[in-house]
N, C-alpha and C positions, 0 to 999 in steps of 0.2 A: 798680159797674163790672164785676164778675164777671158780673152778669146781662146787661149789654150785650154782653160778649164772647161769652157763650153764645148770645145771640140772633143775633149776626152769624154765628157759626159754623153755627148751625142754618139760617139763611137761605141761606148758601153751599151747604150740603149739599142743601137743598130745591131750589135752582136747578139744581144738578148733576143730581139725580135727575129733575127735570122735563125737562131737556134730553135725558137718556138715554131717558126714557119716550116723549117726542115722536119721537125718532129711531126707536125700535122700532116705534111705531104706524105711522109713515109708511112704514117698510120693509115691515111686514106687509101694509099696504094695497097697496103697489106689487108685492110678490111675488104676491099673489092676482090682481091685474089682469094682471100680466105672464105668468102661466101661460097665460092665454087668448091673449095676444098671441103667445107663442112657438109655440103650436099653429097659429095663423094663418100665421105665418112658415114653418112646416114645410110647410103646404099650398101656400104661394106660391112656395117655393124653386125649384121646377122651372119656374116661369113668369117669374120676375123676378130679375135679377142682384143687385139691392140686397137683396131679401128673402133670397136664397141666401147672400150674404156675411154678413148680420146673423145669420141662423140658424146659420151655421158658427161665427161668433165666439162666440155664446152657448153652443152645444153643445160646442165644443172648448175654447176658452180660459176661458169663464165657468163651466164645469162645470154648465151648465143654467140659469144666471141671469146677469144683468148689473146692477150691477157684479159682477165675478167672485168666486167663492167660494174660500176657503182654509181647510183643516182644520189649524189650527196645533197642535191637541192630538192629532193622529194621524200625526206624522212617522214615517217608517221608522226603525228602531232605529239604523241607521248615521248618520242625520242628527240624532238627538236631542242628541249632544254639541254641535253648532253652536248649537242653541237654548239649551242649558244654559250654554255659555260666554258667549254674548251676555248672558243675564240675570244671570250672575254678575259680569261685568266692567263692565256698563254703568253701575252706580252710581259707578264711578271715572272715567267719561269726562268728565262735565261738572263745572264748578266755578262757584260763584256769581260770583266776581270773578276774571277772568283776570289772569295775571301779565304784566307788561310787560318782564320780563327775558328776553332771548333764550335764555340758557343754561338757565334754569328751564323754559321751554317746551319746549326741545329734549329735556331730560331727561324731562319728563313724557310727551311723545309716544313717545320710545324705550322707556320703561318699559311703557307700555300695549301697544305693538306686540309687545314681547318677551314679555310675559305671554300675550297672545293667541296668538302663534305657538307658544309652548311648550305651552299647553293643547290647541291643535288637534293638534299633533304627538303628544301623549300620549294623547289620547282618541279621535281620529278614525281609523277603519280605512279608509284611502283606497281600498284594493282593493275593499272591500265597497261603498263609495260608487260607484265606477265600475261595479261589477256591477249595482247597482240602476238606475243611469241608462242603462246599455247595454240592460238588459231593457226599460225603458220605451221606448227608441228603437225597439226591435224589436216589442214587443207592445202598446204603448200602455196603454190603460185595463185591459187584462187583468192587468197587473202592478202599476200604481198608478192610483188614481182621479185625475182632473184636479184636484180640490180639494186632494188631498195633494201633487201635483206643484206646484201653485201655492204651497202653504205652503213647500215646499222652496225655490222661487224667491225668495220674500220673505225667508226666513231667511238664505240665502246672500248676498242683495243687501245687507241691513242689516249683516251681519257685515263685508262688504267696505267699506261706508261708515264703519263704526266704526274699522276698521283704517286706512283712508285718512287720517283726521284725527287720531286718537290723543288728541284733547282737544277739548272744547267749552267755551267759544267757540273757534271756529277762530282760529288765530294765523298770523302772517306766516311763521314757520318752515315750516309745512306748506304754505301757499299758494305759497311760492317753489319748492317741489319741482316738477320737470317730468316726472320718471319715478319710479316706485315699484315695487319688487319685492314681490309678495304671497306669502304662504305657499302652498305647493302645495295645501293643503287648501281654499284659497279660489279658486285658479285652475282646478283640475281640474273640479269640478262646474260652475263658471261657464261653461266652454267648452261643456259639454253643454246647459246651460239656454239659453244664447244661440243655439246652433244650432237648438234646438227652436223658439224664437220667431223665428228667422231675423234675429238682431241681431248687430251687430259691436261695439257700444259696450262699453267697459270698466266703465262705471258702471251703477247701477240707473236706473230710470225711474219715471214716475208710476204705472205698473201695478204694478211689483214693490214699490216702497217705500211707496206710499200706498194704492192700491185694494186690494191683497192684504193689507194690514196691519190689516184689520178682521176680527174673528171673527163668527160668525153671531148673536151677542148684541149686536153693535154696539159692541164695545170694541176699541180699538187694542191689538194684542198686543205689539209691540216699541216701547217708548217710548225716547226719547233722554235726557231729563232726569229722573233720579230725584231729586226735590227736594221740600222742604217749601214751596217758593215757589208759592203758588196762582197768581200772575201768570204765572210761567213755564209751569207745567203746563197752565194753561188756554189760553194762547196756542198752545202746541204742539198741543193737542187740537183746538181750534177751527179752526186753520189746516188741519190734515189733513182735518177733516170738511167743510170748504168743498168740496174737490175730490171727495171721495167722494159727498157729497150732490148735487153737480152731476150726477154720472153716474147716481145713482138717478133723478133727475127727467129725465135726458136719454134714458133708454131708451124711454119712450113717444114721444119726438120721433123717434128712429131708426125706430121702428115706423111712425109716420105718414109719414115720408119714403118708406119702402118702399111704403106704400099709395098715396101721392101719385104716385110714379113709375109704378106699375102702372096707376093710373087714367088718367094722361095718355097712356100708351102704348096703352091700350084706348079712348082718345077719350071717356072718361066725365068730361066737364068738371065737372059738378055735384059728383061725388064728389071730383074732384081739388081743387076749390075748398074743399070741406069739410075735406080733410086739410091743405091748406096753411094754412087759417085756424086749425086746431087746433095746428099747429106754432108759429104766431105767438103764440097764447095761452099755450102751454106754455113758450115761451122767456121770455115776460114773467113767468110764474110762477117760473121758475128763477133769474133774475138776482138777485133779492133775497138769495139765499144768499150772494152775493158782497158786495152793497151793505151788507147788515145786519151782516156779520161782520168784514169787513176795515176795521176802524176802531180807533182807539187805545184806546177804552173796553173792547174785547173782546180784541184782539190788540195788546198794548202795543208802541209803537215801541221802548221801552227794552229789551225782551227778545226781540223777533222777530229782529232782526239778529244778536244775540249767541247766542241759544239755540235758535232755530227754523230759520232759513234755512241756516246753515252746514253742518249734517250732510248735507243733500241735495245739496250741491255736489260737484265732483270736481276738474277742472283738471289732472290728470296725464295722460300719454299713453304712446305707445310708438313705436318705429321700425318703419315698414312700407315695404319696398322702398327702404330707404336714406333715407326721409324721415320726419320727426317728425310724428306725428298727436296733437294735443291733444284730449282728450275732455271733454265737459261733463257736468253733473249734471242734476237735475230742472228742468223748466220747465213752467209752466201750459199752455204751447202744446203739450205732449205729450199733453194730455187729449183723449180721443176727441171730445168734444162740439165743440171749436173746429174741428177739421179737417173734421168732417162738415157743420157748418153753413156753413163757407166753401165746401165742395164743392157743397152744395145751392144756395147763392147764385151758383155759378159764378164764384167769386173765385179768384185765384191763391193757392196754398198758402203759408203763412208759413214752414214748415220746408223746408229744402232737401232734395233727393233723398238726399243724403249723410246728413243728420241723421235723416230718416225711417228709413233703413235701419240707423242706429246705435241709435236709441232707441225706435222704435214697433214693437210686435209685428206680425208679418206679417198676421195676420187683421184687425187694426185698419187697416193700410194698405190691404188689399183692400177693406174696407168703404168707406173714404174715396174710393178710386179708382172703385169701382162707382157711388157717388153722383155723383161728378164726371162720369162717363161718361153718366149718365142725367139729368143736370141739364137741365131744360127751360125754365129762365127765359129763355134767349136765343132760344127758339123761339116765345115768345108773340107774338101779333099785336095789332093795335089793338083788336080786340074782346074781348080777355082782360083787361078792366078790373079785375075783382075779384082775379084771380090776381096781377096786377101790384101791386095795392094791398097784398095780404098779403105778397108778397115784399119790398116796400118797408118794411113794418112790421118784418119780420124783420131787414133790413139796419139799420134805425134802432135797433132794440134792441141789436144787436151794436156799432154805433157808440157808443151810450150806454155800454155796458160798457167798450169800449176807451178811451173818453175818461176814464171814472172810474178805470180801471186805471192809465192814464198819470199822472193827477193824484195818485193815492194811493201810487204806487210811490216817488216821490221822498222823502217824509217818512220812510218806513221805511229806505230805503237811506242817507239823509243823517244818520241818528242817529250820534252820535260812537261810534267803536269803535277806540280807539288801538292795540289789540292786533293789528289786522289791516289788510289792504289792502282797498280798495273792491271788492266782488265780488257778483255775483248767482249763484244756484245754476245757472241755465241757461246763462249766458254766461261763467262763471268770473271771473277777476280782470280788472277794467276798467282798473286803473292800469298805466301804463307808466313807464319812466324819464323820459319827456318830459312826463308828465302834470303839470299845474299846478292842484292843488286839486280839489274834488269836482265842480264844474261841468264841468271839462275831461274828467274820467273818465266822468261820467254822460252826456255829450252823445251818444256813439254809440248808447247804449241808448235814450235819449229819441228820437233820430232814427228808430230802428227802430220804436218804439212809434207815433210820429207817422205814419210811412209806412204801417204796418198800418191805422191809423185812417183815413187818407185813401183807402185801397183798398177800405174797407168801404162800398160804395154799392149 
């Protein structure tokens, strides 16, 4: 029996190491190839708006790479307490089995928030924090490198999400909050960070919480569940890697889009066909990241809803000009890949202008807009048979993804969670006082997913 246990533990460790080694090798290969692509983009930037927007995104937000880099081990000294406090408190955030007693949950949330507020007040020099961020606003990379600034962004974002919920799994007491006062230490830097990325949202986003939460060795820096449960830890890790790895494989697609729009503008049809064909091939290669990982055997229904999804949600808001604004949390649709492919296909954008400006960093918005402005699909004539074929292939791949996403979303969201209301991270609470059961609450989301699927042609 002991031998069997040792064997199982060994196999789990080997699988974990193998997954990490594969991740590192893929990223090394992509970084090597992307170095040449980035040099090409620099040369193209003066000739093509898409290339210019992509090069600006990489050089400014990405710190020279994409997905963006973050130097979590080189925070400025005044920001080190944020990281220390998160790592110190996070083991107390999650619990294996949530309480169903409202009073117990309320006390748990209040105790977590009180302790975080006290530690932030005791350890953070807010004047020094403001000084560092003011210097960056004026001097840019002469005061802080972008990868350090990115690490600050990620650190403050995850601290805000931890304070927002106070306990994982998320419970009704926190979901029912519509407004929440954050400690000054979490509000002051957030206002600087959001102004830098030209965002108005109160919550983090896919960039701050997911893409920037990986160090250069491929490990997630800020974990949510500090647990002995392999099922929970694995689900949290794999779910985050889905989005990060999509962006790893998406950068060559963005590069090919820049080349395709340039070739079309220069009337180099053969070159344009080659680039659009490459885009279709690379999307086909990318989508298994989703198909192979978003399944119960890897990301268990039993733990995703309770221990993975909730932390990334939001649902509280603020009063602006006398009106209440509710803000949402993370959504897969905030990922750059989806907005750029929709723009290249000349499709309507899924996110509203308001939500783009709340959650999508300005350089990502500029890239999507540039691609939309230079989309040439609607300019093709009857003689462009090959180009039409490859555009159709791209649309079909995205339809296949959206169909699978729609069918797989329900089992995850439908899993019993009596401690909470039905909620998605990107749309917040779906239940209302008039809601009658899961089907009724889920219908608006399913209708949106269906509408998005039908538009993808």
